[in-house]
C-alpha positions as CSV (number, residue, x, y, z in Angstrom):
1,M,-0.1,0.0,0.0
2,K,1.4,3.4,-1.0
3,Q,2.4,5.9,1.7
4,L,0.2,9.0,1.7
5,H,0.7,12.6,2.9
6,S,-2.1,14.1,5.2
7,T,-3.4,15.7,1.8
8,G,-3.8,12.2,0.2
9,I,-0.7,12.7,-2.2
10,P,1.6,9.7,-2.4
11,E,4.8,10.2,-1.0
12,W,7.6,10.6,-3.4
13,L,9.6,7.4,-2.6
14,S,6.5,5.2,-2.9
15,L,6.0,6.1,-6.6
16,P,7.6,3.8,-9.1
17,P,11.2,4.7,-10.3
18,E,10.0,5.2,-13.8
19,I,7.1,7.4,-12.8
20,R,9.5,9.6,-10.8
21,T,11.9,9.8,-13.8
22,E,9.1,10.9,-15.9
23,I,8.1,13.5,-13.3
24,L,11.7,15.2,-13.2
25,D,12.0,15.0,-17.0
26,T,8.6,17.0,-17.1
27,I,10.3,19.5,-14.8
28,V,13.2,20.0,-17.2
29,D,11.0,20.3,-20.1
30,L,9.0,23.1,-18.6
31,R,12.0,25.0,-18.0
32,L,10.5,27.1,-15.1
33,P,12.5,29.8,-13.4
34,R,15.4,28.4,-11.4
35,W,14.6,24.7,-12.2
36,S,18.2,23.6,-12.6
37,A,18.8,24.4,-8.6
38,L,16.3,21.4,-8.2
39,A,19.4,19.1,-9.0
40,S,20.6,19.8,-5.4
41,V,17.5,18.0,-3.8
42,S,19.0,14.7,-3.9
43,K,21.2,12.5,-5.8
44,E,18.1,11.0,-7.9
45,W,17.2,14.4,-8.8
46,Q,20.8,15.2,-9.4
47,S,20.9,12.1,-11.7
48,V,18.2,13.4,-13.8
49,I,17.9,17.2,-13.5
50,G,21.7,17.8,-13.2
51,A,22.5,15.5,-16.4
52,R,20.0,17.3,-18.5
53,N,21.2,20.9,-17.4
54,M,24.6,19.9,-18.3
55,A,23.7,18.4,-21.6
56,K,23.6,21.2,-23.5
57,L,25.7,24.4,-22.5
58,K,25.2,28.0,-24.1
59,L,28.3,30.1,-24.0
60,R,27.7,33.8,-25.0
61,K,29.9,36.1,-22.8
62,G,33.4,36.0,-21.1
63,S,31.9,35.0,-17.6
64,C,30.2,31.8,-19.2
65,F,33.8,30.7,-20.7
66,D,35.3,31.3,-17.2
67,G,32.4,28.7,-15.8
68,F,32.8,26.5,-18.8
69,E,36.7,26.2,-18.2
70,A,36.0,25.2,-14.6
71,I,33.9,22.1,-15.7
72,V,36.1,19.0,-14.9
73,Q,34.2,16.1,-13.4
74,Q,31.1,16.7,-15.3
75,R,32.5,16.9,-18.7
76,H,31.1,13.3,-19.7
77,L,27.5,14.8,-19.2
78,V,28.0,17.5,-22.0
79,K,26.7,16.6,-25.3
80,H,26.2,19.8,-26.8
81,I,27.9,23.3,-26.7
82,Y,26.3,26.1,-28.2
83,L,28.7,29.1,-28.7
84,S,26.7,32.1,-29.4
85,I,28.8,35.1,-29.5
86,E,27.2,38.2,-28.3
87,L,28.3,40.9,-30.9
88,P,27.7,44.7,-30.2
89,R,24.8,46.9,-31.2
90,Y,25.1,48.7,-34.4
91,S,23.5,51.5,-36.5
92,C,21.4,51.0,-39.6
93,H,23.7,52.2,-42.3
94,H,20.8,53.3,-44.4
95,C,19.7,55.8,-41.7
96,I,21.0,59.4,-42.1
97,G,23.9,59.9,-40.0
98,S,24.5,56.7,-38.7
99,D,27.9,54.9,-38.6
100,P,28.5,51.7,-40.3
101,P,29.4,48.5,-38.1
102,R,33.1,47.9,-37.9
103,H,33.0,44.4,-39.1
104,Q,36.6,43.7,-38.5
105,D,35.8,44.1,-34.7
106,Y,33.1,41.5,-35.2
107,D,35.5,39.0,-36.6
108,H,37.9,39.7,-33.9
109,M,35.2,38.9,-31.3
110,L,34.1,36.0,-33.0
111,G,37.5,34.7,-33.5
112,K,38.4,35.1,-29.9
113,G,35.4,33.3,-28.6
114,I,36.3,30.3,-30.9
115,D,39.8,30.3,-29.9
116,R,38.9,30.5,-26.2
117,V,36.7,27.5,-26.4
118,A,38.8,25.4,-28.7
119,S,41.7,26.0,-26.0
120,I,39.5,24.6,-23.3
121,L,38.1,21.8,-25.5
122,S,41.6,20.8,-26.2
123,T,42.1,19.7,-22.5
124,W,39.0,17.2,-22.8
125,K,39.6,13.7,-22.9
126,T,35.8,12.5,-23.5
127,E,35.1,9.8,-25.6
128,G,31.4,10.3,-26.3
129,P,29.6,12.4,-28.9
130,L,29.9,16.1,-28.5
131,T,28.5,18.6,-30.7
132,L,30.2,22.3,-31.4
133,D,27.4,24.6,-32.5
134,L,28.8,28.1,-33.9
135,N,26.5,31.2,-33.8
136,A,27.0,34.9,-33.4
137,T,24.3,37.6,-32.9
138,S,23.8,41.3,-32.1
139,P,20.8,42.8,-30.4
140,S,20.5,45.3,-33.3
141,D,20.0,42.2,-35.8
142,T,16.2,42.5,-35.3
143,G,16.2,46.2,-34.5
144,Y,15.7,47.5,-38.2
145,W,14.4,45.6,-41.2
146,A,14.6,42.0,-39.8
147,K,12.1,42.1,-36.9
148,N,10.6,38.7,-38.0
149,F,13.9,36.9,-38.0
150,R,15.1,34.5,-35.7
151,F,18.7,34.4,-34.7
152,D,19.2,32.5,-31.3
153,D,16.3,30.0,-31.2
154,D,16.3,26.3,-31.7
155,H,12.6,26.3,-33.1
156,D,12.8,28.8,-35.9
157,A,9.8,27.2,-38.0
158,D,7.1,29.4,-36.8
159,A,7.2,33.3,-37.0
160,P,7.8,35.1,-33.9
161,I,4.8,36.9,-32.4
162,P,4.8,40.8,-33.3
163,G,6.1,43.0,-30.5
164,S,5.4,46.4,-29.3
165,G,8.5,47.6,-31.1
166,W,7.5,46.3,-34.7
167,H,6.0,49.7,-35.5
168,D,8.9,51.2,-37.4
169,P,8.0,52.9,-40.6
170,T,11.4,53.8,-41.6
171,H,12.3,50.3,-41.6
172,G,9.3,49.0,-43.5
173,W,7.1,48.2,-40.3
174,Q,3.5,49.2,-39.7
175,K,1.9,48.3,-36.5
176,G,3.5,44.7,-36.4
177,V,3.3,44.2,-40.3
178,Q,5.9,44.3,-42.8
179,T,4.8,46.9,-45.6
180,D,8.1,47.6,-47.3
181,P,10.2,44.4,-47.4
182,P,14.0,45.3,-47.4
183,D,16.0,44.9,-50.9
184,F,19.4,43.3,-51.1
185,S,21.5,46.0,-49.9
186,Q,19.4,46.5,-46.9
187,L,19.8,42.9,-45.5
188,Q,23.6,43.0,-46.1
189,Q,24.5,43.8,-42.5
190,L,23.0,40.4,-41.5
191,F,24.7,38.5,-44.1
192,M,28.3,39.9,-43.9
193,P,31.1,37.7,-44.1
194,V,33.4,36.6,-41.3
195,V,37.0,36.5,-41.9
196,L,39.1,34.8,-39.1
197,R,42.8,35.2,-38.9
198,D,45.0,32.3,-38.0
199,D,48.3,33.1,-39.9
200,Q,50.0,33.3,-36.6
201,H,48.8,30.1,-35.3
202,P,48.7,27.2,-37.7
203,A,46.8,24.2,-36.7
204,R,49.8,22.1,-36.5
205,D,51.3,24.4,-33.8
206,L,48.1,23.9,-31.5
207,P,47.0,21.1,-29.5
208,P,44.4,18.8,-31.1
209,I,40.8,18.7,-30.0
210,T,39.8,15.2,-29.6
211,A,36.4,15.8,-27.7
212,V,34.2,17.1,-30.5
213,T,32.6,14.9,-33.0
214,C,30.3,17.0,-34.9
215,L,30.5,20.7,-35.7
216,M,27.2,22.5,-36.4
217,I,26.6,25.9,-38.3
218,R,22.8,26.5,-38.4
219,R,20.9,28.7,-40.6
220,Q,20.3,30.9,-37.6
221,F,23.9,32.2,-38.1
222,R,23.1,34.5,-41.0
223,R,26.9,35.8,-41.4
224,Y,28.9,33.2,-43.1
225,F,32.5,32.0,-43.0
226,V,34.8,33.1,-45.9
227,P,36.3,29.8,-47.4
228,G,39.6,29.3,-45.3
229,S,38.4,31.1,-42.1
230,L,37.6,27.7,-40.3
231,D,40.6,25.8,-41.5
232,Q,42.5,26.1,-38.2
233,L,39.4,24.7,-36.3
234,L,38.6,21.9,-38.7
235,G,42.6,21.2,-38.7
236,R,42.4,20.6,-34.9
237,L,39.3,18.4,-34.6
238,H,40.8,15.2,-34.9
239,R,37.7,13.1,-34.0
240,L,35.2,14.8,-36.1
241,T,32.8,12.6,-38.1
242,D,30.0,14.9,-38.6
243,M,29.3,18.4,-40.0
244,I,26.0,19.8,-40.0
245,Y,25.8,23.1,-42.4
246,E,22.6,24.9,-43.2
247,P,23.9,27.6,-45.7
248,W,21.8,30.6,-46.9
249,S,21.6,31.2,-51.0
250,S,24.3,32.7,-52.6
251,L,22.0,35.4,-53.3
252,Y,22.8,36.5,-49.6
253,T,26.4,35.3,-49.2
254,H,28.2,35.4,-52.6
255,V,29.9,32.1,-51.7
256,R,29.4,28.7,-52.8
257,P,27.0,27.0,-50.6
258,S,28.8,23.7,-50.1
259,Y,32.5,25.2,-49.9
260,L,33.0,23.8,-46.5
261,I,32.7,20.1,-47.9
262,D,36.2,20.8,-49.5
263,R,37.6,20.9,-46.0
264,I,37.5,17.2,-45.2
265,Y,41.1,16.9,-46.4
266,H,42.1,18.3,-43.0
267,K,41.2,15.2,-41.2
268,P,43.5,12.1,-40.6
269,P,43.7,9.9,-44.0
270,E,41.2,7.0,-42.8
271,T,38.6,9.6,-41.2
272,T,35.2,8.9,-42.7
273,M,33.1,12.2,-42.9
274,T,29.5,12.7,-43.0
275,F,28.3,16.1,-43.9
276,Y,24.6,17.5,-43.8
277,K,23.6,20.5,-45.9
278,R,20.2,22.0,-45.5
279,Q,19.1,24.9,-47.7
280,T,16.5,27.4,-47.0
281,S,14.0,25.2,-48.8
282,N,14.6,22.5,-46.1
283,K,15.9,20.0,-48.5
284,I,18.7,18.0,-46.8
285,Q,21.6,16.4,-48.6
286,K,23.8,14.0,-47.1
287,F,27.4,13.8,-48.5
288,S,29.9,11.0,-47.3
289,G,33.7,10.5,-48.0
290,T,37.0,10.2,-46.8
291,A,39.7,12.4,-46.0
292,R,42.4,10.3,-48.1
293,S,40.7,11.3,-51.3
294,G,39.9,14.7,-50.3
295,R,36.6,14.3,-51.9
296,I,33.0,13.5,-51.4
297,C,32.3,10.2,-52.8
298,A,28.6,10.1,-52.2
299,I,25.5,12.5,-52.2
300,E,22.1,11.4,-51.3
301,D,18.9,13.3,-50.8
302,I,17.6,12.3,-47.5
303,G,14.7,15.2,-47.1
């Protein structure tokens, strides 16, 4: 017979283990304020809530990097690292009197963030799957023409709900409705190239990273890496087996969408690489090949 509180509610330990686990998983799914603090209730709660809290880490500011570096005993729980660099605000370059953003500064910030995380990951000796997800956003990205874009959201299939700041006739918005869509030039602040400089530190002079098995660049990352910018990082990822890349059309980026496929020659000769490319039409192609040939030997439409 189950033990009951005076309120008639069953006591926690009287519930079957699988029911308790489902309840704890539901707590995590709800993401209520301070839900992660509940991991301190007991070892059982720590095993579920703590593990799921550590499964995906979001790194955005310098203070996050310090905490990330301090993770030692819980490294095996981390399955996904979402590096989303917070870029400074900028002015609309189509507005009179505004100064254009200094994209070189953005390149430096993004490169510095990647270098810091890569340096920390080079000390990890975990053997399970681990995804490194790259992104960079500015609060100004949705401040002008692209109010209806999602830049930092796992679920971007549905349009965001119009907010109070969506009345901006100067940038084509009237009471939450886009009445004047931006032209190509007006969107270039969002789709600017990212140039990472690694001339001073070739990959062969830096410690390898064996923890990361998947590199992900999603479509939420509107900016794009110019060819060669990721060579240093790719050269260090010795256990990389998968790359998920969701490029935007060349109408936005002026770069061949599948150029990253050519970078598999950085892997050890017998490494098998699987490369997933999803265009904005949601068509998914799967490329497979080995680093010995330096070429993709199979292309498969999977969605």
